[in-house]
Phi, psi and omega in degrees: 000119180292146181240143181225157177113180184297335185270345193298336177288336182226030176240159177216133175250129174228129173279156177294123179237124179298136173281187182303327184276355181085008181260162182279133185242136174232036178302330182295335180297336180296343175261012183232140176288321187232155174224124172282122184246087179284158181306130183268359180090352177263198180295317176276121184288344184218070182295341175279346184302312177299317176299322178295312181299317184295325179284345179100014180250147181277119179280143174249118184232155179277144177312141178206176175303346185262013182307317182302320179286313179297331179299341181279000184236157176282082182235165173248137177249141177233154176278332186204171179261046182262164179300322181297325187279339187234058178281162174298317178301316178295320180294326176295318180294311181302317180295320174297318183290316187261350182298330178298334181285351179249330183261327179291119183300324180296312179290323178301319176299316179297317178302312184294323175300329179284356179266357185266158176291330180302313181299308187290335174294319178292324178298313180299320182283339185270045175074022180050048181302321182301319181286334181271348182091353180280092183260011189307321182261326182290326182280356181288110180271358181272000000 
């Protein structure tokens, strides 16, 4: 599918394609800094965000009612999918800000732990801090 416009020189679109084992593969994300995670139409506005993080790419998601939960992960929030929301300058700044969560082994381990059901179960049992926006203890990456 041909791409045109200011982003065409440095973007790549991939549909989900089953690999040989019949599982969904996102290995190509490992070669990209960012993944745009548009609303999938279900309850979770950004179902690919967790998969992008696991693959080592920074998800860019649109603000939603789940911002409090996603703010506990190294993601980028945008108000809209406009060129003004996704400038090259912003991409550079976001990459500089969030890259340590993907490159630093200590931080990466913490990020991966936050992708587990065990972590989110603790969040739910801990007074639903993610729902209330009180991230004082949960946001601590150290």
